[in-house]
C-alpha positions as CSV (number, residue, x, y, z in Angstrom):
1,M,48.9,135.1,103.2
2,N,51.3,132.0,102.6
3,F,54.6,131.5,104.6
4,K,56.8,133.4,101.8
5,E,54.4,135.9,102.0
6,Y,54.8,136.1,106.4
7,I,58.4,135.6,105.3
8,E,59.0,138.7,104.0
9,L,56.4,140.8,105.8
10,H,58.7,140.7,109.0
11,R,62.6,140.3,106.8
12,A,63.4,144.0,107.4
13,E,62.9,143.8,111.2
14,V,64.1,140.7,112.0
15,Y,67.9,141.9,109.9
16,S,68.0,145.0,111.2
17,K,67.7,143.3,114.5
18,I,70.9,141.3,113.8
19,C,72.5,144.6,112.4
20,E,72.2,146.3,115.7
21,Y,73.9,143.6,117.1
22,V,76.9,142.6,114.0
23,K,77.8,146.1,113.4
24,V,80.9,146.8,111.3
25,K,83.4,148.8,113.4
26,E,87.3,148.8,114.2
27,P,88.8,146.4,113.0
28,T,87.3,146.0,110.8
29,G,88.5,143.0,109.3
30,H,86.4,140.0,110.9
31,Y,83.1,142.0,111.4
32,G,82.8,142.7,107.7
33,I,83.3,139.3,106.7
34,M,80.2,138.2,109.0
35,R,78.4,141.0,107.9
36,D,78.8,140.3,104.1
37,Y,77.2,136.6,104.5
38,I,74.7,138.7,107.4
39,D,74.5,141.1,104.4
40,R,73.4,138.9,101.6
41,Q,70.5,137.3,103.4
42,G,68.7,133.7,103.3
43,S,66.2,132.0,103.0
44,Y,64.3,133.4,106.5
45,R,62.8,130.1,107.1
46,R,64.0,129.4,110.0
47,P,63.4,132.9,112.2
48,G,59.9,133.1,110.2
49,L,58.9,129.7,111.9
50,V,59.6,130.9,115.3
51,M,57.9,134.3,114.6
52,L,54.6,132.4,112.6
53,T,54.5,129.4,115.5
54,G,54.8,132.2,118.1
55,Q,52.0,134.6,117.0
56,M,50.0,131.1,116.3
57,F,49.7,130.7,119.7
58,G,48.9,134.3,120.6
59,A,52.4,135.6,122.1
60,K,53.2,139.7,120.7
61,L,55.3,139.9,117.8
62,S,57.3,142.5,119.9
63,D,59.0,138.9,122.5
64,L,60.1,137.2,118.8
65,V,61.7,139.5,117.6
66,L,65.0,139.2,119.4
67,P,65.0,134.8,118.9
68,A,64.7,134.9,115.7
69,A,67.3,137.3,115.0
70,A,69.0,134.8,117.3
71,E,67.9,131.9,115.0
72,Q,68.7,133.6,111.8
73,L,72.2,135.3,113.3
74,S,73.0,131.4,114.3
75,E,72.1,130.7,110.5
76,D,74.8,132.4,108.9
77,W,77.2,131.6,111.3
78,I,76.9,128.1,111.6
79,L,76.6,128.1,107.4
80,M,79.8,129.9,107.1
81,Q,81.9,127.2,108.9
82,D,80.4,124.7,107.4
83,D,81.6,126.2,103.8
84,V,84.7,126.0,105.9
85,E,84.8,122.7,106.7
86,D,83.5,121.7,103.2
87,D,85.0,123.7,101.0
88,S,82.5,125.1,99.6
89,E,82.7,127.9,96.3
90,L,78.9,129.3,96.5
91,R,77.1,130.3,99.4
92,R,73.6,132.4,98.5
93,G,74.8,133.1,94.4
94,K,78.5,134.1,96.1
95,P,81.8,133.2,96.9
96,A,81.7,131.3,100.0
97,A,83.7,134.0,102.5
98,Q,86.9,131.4,102.9
99,R,87.6,131.3,98.8
100,L,87.0,135.2,99.2
101,H,89.3,135.7,102.5
102,G,91.2,132.5,103.8
103,W,89.9,130.7,106.3
104,V,91.3,131.6,108.8
105,H,89.7,134.8,108.1
106,A,86.3,132.9,108.0
107,M,86.5,130.8,111.1
108,N,87.5,134.1,113.2
109,A,84.5,135.2,111.5
110,T,82.2,133.2,112.4
111,N,83.3,134.0,116.6
112,S,81.6,137.7,116.3
113,G,78.3,135.7,114.9
114,Q,78.1,133.7,117.6
115,M,79.0,136.2,120.4
116,S,76.1,138.2,119.3
117,M,73.5,135.5,119.3
118,W,74.6,134.8,122.6
119,K,73.7,138.7,123.6
120,M,70.9,138.4,122.0
121,L,69.3,135.6,123.8
122,K,71.2,137.2,126.7
123,D,69.1,141.0,126.2
124,Y,65.5,138.6,125.6
125,L,66.1,137.2,128.6
126,L,65.9,140.7,130.5
127,Q,63.4,141.7,127.8
128,V,60.6,138.9,129.5
129,G,61.9,137.5,132.3
130,E,64.2,134.5,133.7
131,K,61.5,132.0,133.7
132,K,60.2,132.2,129.8
133,G,63.8,133.9,129.4
134,N,65.9,131.1,131.0
135,R,63.6,128.5,129.2
136,L,63.9,129.5,125.7
137,Y,68.1,129.9,126.5
138,E,67.8,125.8,127.5
139,K,66.4,125.2,124.5
140,F,68.8,127.3,122.3
141,Y,71.0,125.7,123.2
142,E,69.8,122.2,123.4
143,M,69.3,122.7,119.5
144,I,72.7,124.2,118.6
145,A,74.3,121.6,120.9
146,Y,72.3,118.6,119.2
147,T,73.5,120.9,115.5
148,V,77.3,120.7,116.1
149,E,77.1,117.0,117.5
150,G,75.9,116.3,114.0
151,Q,78.1,118.3,112.2
152,Y,80.7,116.0,114.0
153,V,78.9,113.3,113.0
154,E,78.7,113.9,109.4
155,N,83.0,114.9,109.3
156,M,83.7,111.5,111.2
157,F,82.1,109.9,107.9
158,I,83.7,112.8,105.0
159,H,87.2,113.1,106.4
160,N,87.8,110.2,108.1
161,T,86.1,107.0,107.5
162,K,85.3,107.8,104.1
163,D,83.9,104.3,103.3
164,L,80.2,104.0,102.0
165,R,80.9,99.6,103.1
166,K,80.1,101.2,107.0
167,A,76.9,104.0,106.0
168,S,73.2,103.2,106.1
169,E,70.8,105.1,105.7
170,N,70.2,105.4,110.0
171,L,73.8,107.1,109.8
172,Y,72.2,109.7,107.2
173,Y,69.4,110.3,109.2
174,R,71.3,110.8,112.6
175,I,73.1,113.0,111.0
176,L,69.5,114.9,109.0
177,D,67.4,114.7,112.5
178,S,70.0,117.1,114.7
179,K,71.1,119.0,111.6
180,T,67.9,120.0,109.6
181,C,64.5,118.4,111.5
182,F,65.6,120.3,115.1
183,Y,67.9,123.0,113.8
184,T,65.4,124.1,110.8
185,V,62.5,122.7,111.3
186,Y,61.1,121.6,115.0
187,G,63.4,124.0,117.0
188,P,62.4,127.1,115.7
189,M,58.8,125.9,115.9
190,Q,59.6,124.9,119.6
191,L,61.1,128.4,120.6
192,G,58.5,130.7,119.7
193,A,56.3,128.3,121.6
194,I,58.1,128.5,124.5
195,A,57.6,132.4,123.8
196,A,54.1,131.5,124.0
197,D,54.7,130.1,126.6
198,Q,53.4,126.9,125.8
199,P,53.6,123.8,127.6
200,D,56.1,121.3,127.6
201,N,53.5,118.9,125.6
202,V,52.9,121.2,122.7
203,L,56.9,121.5,122.2
204,E,56.5,118.0,122.1
205,M,53.7,118.0,119.6
206,L,56.1,119.7,117.7
207,R,58.8,117.8,117.6
208,E,56.6,115.0,115.9
209,I,55.6,117.5,113.6
210,G,58.4,119.0,112.6
211,T,60.5,115.9,112.4
212,N,58.4,114.0,109.5
213,A,58.7,117.5,107.2
214,G,62.6,118.4,108.3
215,I,63.4,115.2,106.7
216,A,61.2,115.7,103.6
217,F,63.5,119.1,103.5
218,Q,67.0,117.5,103.2
219,I,66.1,115.0,100.9
220,V,64.6,117.6,98.8
221,D,67.3,119.9,99.4
222,D,69.4,116.7,98.4
223,I,67.6,116.3,94.7
224,L,68.3,120.1,94.9
225,D,71.8,119.9,95.0
226,M,71.8,117.4,91.5
227,T,69.3,119.1,90.1
228,A,68.6,122.6,90.4
229,D,68.7,125.7,88.4
230,E,72.4,127.1,89.9
231,K,71.4,130.6,89.8
232,V,68.7,129.8,92.4
233,F,69.9,127.7,94.1
234,G,72.4,129.4,95.3
235,K,74.9,127.0,95.6
236,R,76.9,124.8,92.7
237,N,75.1,121.6,91.6
238,F,76.5,118.2,93.2
239,G,78.8,120.1,96.0
240,D,77.3,117.1,98.0
241,L,79.0,114.2,95.7
242,Y,82.2,116.4,96.1
243,E,82.2,116.6,99.2
244,G,81.6,112.6,99.7
245,K,78.7,113.7,101.8
246,L,76.0,111.0,102.8
247,T,72.6,111.2,101.0
248,L,69.5,108.7,100.1
249,M,70.4,108.5,95.7
250,I,74.2,107.6,96.9
251,L,73.3,104.8,99.0
252,H,70.8,103.2,97.4
253,T,73.2,103.6,94.4
254,Y,75.7,102.0,96.1
255,E,73.6,99.3,97.2
256,K,72.0,98.2,93.7
257,A,75.4,98.5,92.4
258,T,78.1,95.5,91.3
259,P,81.3,94.6,93.0
260,E,83.6,96.5,90.4
261,E,81.4,99.9,90.0
262,R,80.9,100.4,94.5
263,D,85.2,99.5,94.3
264,R,84.9,102.8,91.8
265,I,82.5,104.7,93.9
266,D,84.5,103.9,97.2
267,A,87.9,104.7,95.8
268,I,86.1,108.0,94.5
269,Y,84.2,109.1,98.0
270,R,87.6,108.4,99.6
271,K,89.2,111.8,97.5
272,A,88.9,115.1,98.4
273,R,86.9,116.8,97.1
274,E,89.6,119.0,95.0
275,S,91.0,116.1,94.0
276,K,87.5,114.5,92.1
277,T,87.2,115.3,88.8
278,R,84.5,116.1,86.7
279,E,84.8,112.7,85.1
280,E,85.1,111.4,88.1
281,I,81.7,113.0,88.8
282,D,80.2,112.2,86.2
283,F,80.3,108.7,86.6
284,L,78.6,109.3,90.1
285,R,75.5,111.3,88.4
286,S,75.6,108.1,85.5
287,M,75.2,105.6,88.9
288,I,72.8,107.6,89.9
289,A,70.7,107.6,87.3
290,K,71.3,103.7,86.6
291,Y,70.0,102.3,89.8
292,G,67.3,105.4,90.2
293,G,68.6,107.0,92.6
294,L,66.6,110.8,92.3
295,E,63.7,108.0,91.9
296,Y,63.8,106.7,95.2
297,A,64.7,109.7,97.3
298,E,61.9,111.3,95.6
299,E,59.9,108.9,96.9
300,K,60.9,109.1,100.5
301,A,60.6,113.1,100.6
302,K,57.0,112.4,99.3
303,H,56.3,110.2,102.0
304,Y,57.8,112.3,104.9
305,G,55.9,115.8,103.2
306,R,52.8,113.0,103.3
307,K,53.2,112.2,107.0
308,A,53.8,115.6,108.2
309,T,50.6,116.8,107.2
310,E,48.9,113.6,108.4
311,T,50.7,114.4,111.9
312,I,49.6,118.2,111.6
313,E,46.0,116.8,110.4
314,H,45.7,114.5,114.1
315,Y,47.0,117.6,116.1
316,R,44.7,119.5,115.0
317,G,43.0,119.7,117.6
318,M,45.3,121.5,119.6
319,L,46.4,124.0,117.5
320,P,44.6,126.8,117.6
321,D,41.7,128.1,115.0
322,N,43.3,131.1,113.3
323,E,44.7,132.2,110.8
324,Y,48.3,131.7,111.3
325,T,47.5,128.1,112.0
326,K,46.8,128.3,108.1
327,I,50.0,129.9,106.9
328,M,51.8,127.1,109.2
329,L,49.9,124.3,107.1
330,S,51.4,126.1,103.8
331,A,55.8,126.3,105.9
332,I,55.4,123.1,106.1
333,E,54.6,121.7,102.2
334,E,56.9,124.2,101.1
335,L,60.1,123.1,103.4
336,Y,59.4,119.6,100.9
337,V,57.7,121.6,97.4
338,R,60.2,123.8,96.8
339,K,63.4,125.2,94.0
340,K,65.8,126.4,96.5
């Protein structure tokens, strides 16, 4: 069994648990909007990592469903907020919430998701006891808080700074560390380990493994934004360019570009999403192609993917020898070897 097969084995129980907490009731508006994103379902990578890591370290499946469901629900409401902030066109192959209902109703709908998420964590505490429940709650809070910080840093660049001269790969990795490494990879793994009563040194090991895998994951995500089949990816191509986000591709290109080319790139990046023309996006794409931005990002993704695998091998002695450990190896690889 590989990671994708493991996810599909447990998808229904995680989804059902979320639906228990986010019910469509009167007034139906904001509940229905939130359930729309929940019902679309995503990759379920994050809850999959919670459950897989927990089982790898010996946790009972019944002790993993609630934290896994809370993890997935956090993704659902955070993505809806992210779509409003970026004014994204598509999410999971369908129009983004604010495109269907307006940003006011979409933002209000995210509150119902967030409230249900915290209720899940409180119920988990009651289910497993104060010591374990509070430890997991605190880790979850730390993860969400750091993710929000990363979103703020990114939004400050997109909406306030708007100046690639003031950007750097360090800034890119700072955003990535909170929004991807912690939230998408090692945070879910740490939650599963906590559910299995693992000590802090194990959590630190998972952070090291997950940081490298998370970096590789995000770089691949940026590449897919440029190259993927939209029907497979579930989002419009070139969204990062329209939204003015930082990627290794644009940073590498900007560094190599001539002063005249930089001026034009800056002028485009300062524009709001709706003001950018397809001709301007095509210019950015041509600059990325000219200076090998995609190739540069691909090499970085491979580099961090290799580091993730090497870190796993380094800590092999701390990992249990069971079927779930083998699936974990495929899970790490599938984070950056993917088409969506």
